[in-house]
C-alpha positions in Angstrom: 0.0 0.0 0.0 1.3 3.4 -0.9 0.2 6.9 0.3 1.2 9.5 -2.2 1.2 13.0 -0.9 1.8 16.0 -3.2 3.0 18.3 -0.5 6.2 18.0 1.6 4.0 17.6 4.7 0.9 15.6 5.2 -2.3 17.6 5.7 -1.0 21.0 4.5 -4.3 22.2 3.2 -7.9 21.8 4.5 -6.9 19.1 7.0 -4.9 21.5 9.1 -6.3 24.9 8.2 -9.6 24.7 10.0 -11.2 25.2 13.4 -10.1 21.7 14.7 -13.7 21.2 16.0 -15.2 17.8 16.7 -18.8 18.5 15.5 -21.9 16.8 17.0 -23.9 16.5 13.8 -26.4 19.4 14.3 -26.5 21.3 11.1 -26.9 18.8 8.2 -30.0 17.4 6.4 -30.9 14.0 7.9 -30.5 12.1 4.6 -27.1 13.5 3.9 -23.7 11.8 4.2 -22.6 14.8 6.3 -25.2 14.1 8.9 -24.7 10.3 9.0 -20.9 10.4 8.8 -20.5 13.2 11.3 -22.6 11.5 14.0 -20.8 8.2 13.4 -17.4 9.9 13.0 -17.7 11.9 16.3 -17.8 8.7 18.3 -15.0 7.1 16.3 -12.8 10.1 16.7 -13.3 10.4 20.4 -12.6 6.7 20.9 -9.5 6.8 18.6 -8.1 9.9 20.4 -8.5 8.3 23.8 -6.9 5.1 22.7 -4.0 6.7 20.9 -3.2 9.6 23.3 -4.2 12.2 20.7 -4.9 15.5 22.5 -8.6 16.4 22.5 -11.2 17.8 24.8 -15.0 17.7 24.9 -15.5 21.4 25.7 -19.1 21.7 24.6 -20.5 24.2 22.1 -22.9 27.0 22.7 -25.0 28.1 19.7 -26.6 31.5 20.5 -29.5 33.6 19.2 -28.6 37.3 19.8 -32.0 38.6 18.8 -35.6 37.4 19.1 -35.9 37.1 15.4 -33.2 34.5 15.4 -35.1 32.1 17.7 -36.9 30.3 14.9 -33.5 29.4 13.3 -32.4 28.1 16.7 -35.6 26.0 16.9 -34.9 24.6 13.5 -31.4 23.6 14.5 -32.7 21.7 17.5 -35.2 19.9 15.4 -32.6 19.0 12.8 -30.2 17.8 15.4 -32.8 15.5 16.9 -33.6 14.1 13.4 -29.9 13.4 13.0 -29.8 11.4 16.2 -28.1 14.1 18.3 -30.2 13.9 21.5 -28.1 15.7 24.1 -28.8 19.3 23.2 -29.9 21.6 26.1 -31.9 24.8 25.9 -30.3 27.7 27.8 -32.1 30.9 28.7 -30.3 34.3 28.8 -29.4 34.0 32.5 -28.1 30.5 32.1 -25.9 31.6 29.2 -24.6 34.5 31.3 -23.6 32.0 34.0 -22.0 29.5 31.6 -20.2 32.2 29.5 -20.3 35.6 31.3 -18.8 37.4 28.3 -21.5 36.2 26.0 -24.8 38.1 25.4 -27.7 36.2 23.9 -31.5 35.9 24.4 -31.4 32.1 24.2 -29.0 29.3 23.2 -28.5 25.6 22.6 -25.7 23.8 24.4 -24.0 20.8 22.8 -22.0 18.9 25.4 -20.6 16.3 22.8 -18.9 19.0 20.7 -15.2 19.4 21.2 -11.7 20.1 19.8 -8.8 18.0 18.6 -5.2 18.6 17.7 -5.5 18.0 14.0 -1.7 17.7 13.5 -1.4 15.1 16.2 -4.4 13.2 14.8 -2.9 13.1 11.3 0.5 11.9 12.8 -1.4 9.1 14.5 -3.1 8.1 11.3 0.2 8.0 9.5 1.8 5.9 12.2 -1.1 3.4 12.1 -0.9 3.3 8.3 2.8 2.5 8.5 2.1 -0.1 11.1 -0.4 -1.7 8.7 2.2 -2.0 6.0 1.7 1.3 4.1 4.5 3.5 2.8 4.2 7.3 2.7 5.9 9.3 0.0 5.7 13.1 0.2 6.4 15.8 -2.3 5.2 13.5 -5.0 2.3 14.9 -6.9 0.2 12.8 -9.3 0.9 14.2 -12.8 -1.4 11.9 -14.9 -2.8 8.5 -15.1 -4.7 6.0 -17.1 -7.2 3.2 -16.6 -5.7 0.0 -18.1 -6.5 -3.7 -18.2 -4.0 -4.2 -15.4 -5.3 -1.6 -13.1 -4.8 2.2 -12.8 -1.4 3.5 -13.9 -0.3 6.7 -12.2 2.6 9.0 -13.2 4.1 10.4 -10.0 6.3 13.5 -10.0 8.8 14.9 -7.5 12.5 14.5 -7.0 12.3 10.9 -8.3 9.5 10.7 -10.9 8.1 7.2 -11.4 5.1 5.3 -12.8 3.1 2.8 -10.8 0.3 0.5 -11.6 -2.3 0.2 -8.8 -4.9 -2.5 -8.2 -7.0 0.1 -6.4 -6.8 3.9 -6.0 -8.5 6.2 -3.5 -8.4 9.9 -4.6 -8.6 11.9 -1.4 -6.7 15.0 -2.7 -9.0 17.5 -1.1 -8.8 20.9 -2.9 -7.2 19.1 -5.9 -9.4 16.0 -6.1 -11.0 17.1 -9.3 -7.7 17.9 -10.9 -6.3 14.5 -10.0 -9.5 12.8 -11.4 -9.3 14.7 -14.7 -5.7 13.7 -15.1 -6.6 10.0 -15.1 -7.5 8.9 -18.7 -10.6 6.7 -18.6 -12.4 8.5 -15.8 -15.7 9.8 -17.3 -15.7 13.6 -17.3 -19.4 13.8 -16.4 -18.6 12.0 -13.1 -16.3 14.8 -11.9 -18.1 17.7 -10.2 -17.2 21.4 -10.4 -14.4 23.0 -8.4 -15.1 26.1 -6.2 -13.0 27.5 -3.4 -14.4 29.2 -0.3 -11.7 31.0 1.7 -11.9 31.7 5.4 -9.9 34.0 7.6 -9.2 33.3 11.3 -8.2 36.1 13.8 -6.8 35.3 17.2 -7.7 37.1 20.4 -4.9 38.7 22.4 -4.8 38.3 26.1 -6.5 35.8 28.4 -9.4 33.9 27.1 -12.8 35.0 28.4 -14.4 31.7 27.1 -14.6 28.2 28.4 -16.6 26.7 25.5 -17.0 27.0 21.8 -19.4 29.8 20.9 -21.3 29.8 17.6 -23.8 32.3 16.2 -26.7 31.3 13.9 -25.1 29.8 10.7 -24.3 32.1 7.9 -24.5 31.4 4.1 -21.5 29.2 3.1 -20.4 28.3 6.6 -21.3 28.3 10.3 -20.7 32.0 10.9 -17.7 33.8 12.6 -17.5 31.7 15.8 -15.3 31.2 18.8 -13.0 28.3 18.9 -10.3 27.4 21.4 -7.1 25.4 20.8 -5.8 23.0 23.4 -3.6 25.7 24.8 -6.6 28.0 25.4 -5.9 30.4 22.5 -9.1 32.0 21.2 -9.7 32.1 17.5 -12.5 33.9 15.7 -13.6 32.6 12.3 -13.9 31.7 9.6 -15.6 34.2 7.4 -16.3 33.3 3.7 -14.9 34.7 0.5 -14.9 33.0 -2.9 -11.6 32.7 -4.8 -10.6 31.2 -8.1 -7.3 29.5 -7.0 -5.6 28.2 -3.9 -4.2 31.3 -2.1 -3.6 31.6 1.6 -2.7 35.3 1.7 -4.1 37.0 4.8 -6.2 40.1 4.3 -5.9 42.2 7.5 -8.6 44.6 6.1 -11.2 42.0 7.0 -10.8 42.7 10.7 -13.6 45.3 10.7 -16.2 42.7 9.7 -14.9 40.3 12.4 -15.3 43.0 15.1 -18.9 43.5 13.9 -19.7 39.8 13.7 -18.1 38.9 17.1 -19.6 41.8 19.0 -23.1 40.5 18.1 -22.6 38.0 20.9 -19.3 39.2 22.6 -20.0 43.0 23.2 -16.9 43.3 25.3 -14.5 42.8 22.4 -12.1 45.7 22.6 -10.7 47.6 19.6 -7.2 46.2 18.7 -7.8 42.8 20.4 -7.9 40.8 17.2 -4.7 39.7 15.6 -4.1 38.1 12.2 -4.2 34.3 12.5 -4.4 32.1 9.4 -6.6 31.2 6.4 -8.1 28.0 5.2 -9.9 27.0 2.1 -13.0 24.7 1.7 -13.4 22.6 -1.4 -16.9 23.4 -2.6 -18.7 21.6 -5.5 -21.1 24.5 -6.3 -20.7 28.2 -6.5 -21.6 30.9 -4.0 -25.3 31.1 -3.2 -26.0 27.4 -4.0 -28.0 25.2 -1.6 -26.6 22.6 0.8 -23.7 20.6 -0.6 -23.1 17.1 0.6 -19.9 15.0 0.6 -19.5 13.1 -2.6 -18.0 9.6 -2.3 -17.9 7.8 -5.7 -17.3 4.2 -6.2 -17.2 2.0 -9.3 -21.0 2.0 -9.6 -20.9 5.8 -10.0 -18.1 6.2 -12.6 -17.6 2.7 -14.0 -13.9 2.4 -13.1 -13.1 -0.8 -11.0 -11.4 -0.3 -7.6 -11.4 3.5 -7.8 -12.9 5.7 -5.1 -13.2 9.4 -5.5 -13.8 11.8 -2.6 -15.1 15.3 -3.5 -16.1 18.3 -1.4 -14.7 17.0 1.8 -15.0 20.1 3.9 -16.5 20.6 7.4 -17.3 18.3 9.1 -14.7 16.2 7.3 -12.2 16.2 10.2 -14.9 14.8 12.5 -16.1 12.4 9.8 -12.7 11.2 8.8 -12.8 7.7 10.3 -16.4 7.2 9.2 -15.4 8.2 5.7 -12.6 5.6 5.8 -15.2 2.9 6.7 -17.2 3.9 3.6 -14.2 4.0 1.4 -13.2 0.5 2.5 -16.7 -0.8 1.7 -16.5 0.6 -1.8 -13.1 -0.8 -2.5 -14.1 -4.3 -1.2 -17.2 -4.1 -3.4 
């Protein structure tokens, strides 16, 4: 088994440039892969982290309505969560929110005790370690240049310092932002089976000084994402983000001019945020399958029945909650390969 990584370091893109949140499965339509794999993946991730000493913490998430006109949206989230099998949400009134998170102002909220955070880099290192223990070999800085479906399998041309060609009995295309590019480079993969490629960029700002928060704090979801929310890393550093902007190519440049919109968004539930308290953090990019303004986009996991190529699995649009769903996605991929 060979793991071919285009970058010098595993997980350089979406896998590490995110909020590092373990999601409960609240937001997604019940019949979707995102809902099913998030709920399943949450339990798998927590168990895996506990068994493999991967740093993580069940902090809990507070989703808040800052105004009365946002209450119906909060009610819909509660109903959606229950439909997805998330049965541990708790209603909190304004006074309860103030006691739980004194810095937060809201008229009502939902508390999700099973939401949490994980060290994404440590998690990926553990995955690589286990893959190697299972007989896999990792090669980095080795981009897929082209390929072809042949009678012997799938032949891939691999670039890098030592270019080579390999014939594979099975291939899993999990290239994230570049999954469509890899798919199009393999001759014999039907073009109609490859979805569009759109990039949603998000900025994260960090909060200077001591954290006033003990839990994750989320507003009502915004188009294209979950809104500018509060996340904490395992050292207690506060991050606000991400916002959403649509870009044509992968570009991680940080636009400090976006700070003004972050102050506005964060003060909707954190009125004590002082001028100058936000510092530039980092950016991440979500692999989207449809352009801005489109409806809900699900994970796409294609097997031979979808595109007609034996022993090829293609993963497209693996954005949030992809980190939470990673082990559940792996189960699904294994079923498609074995099929």
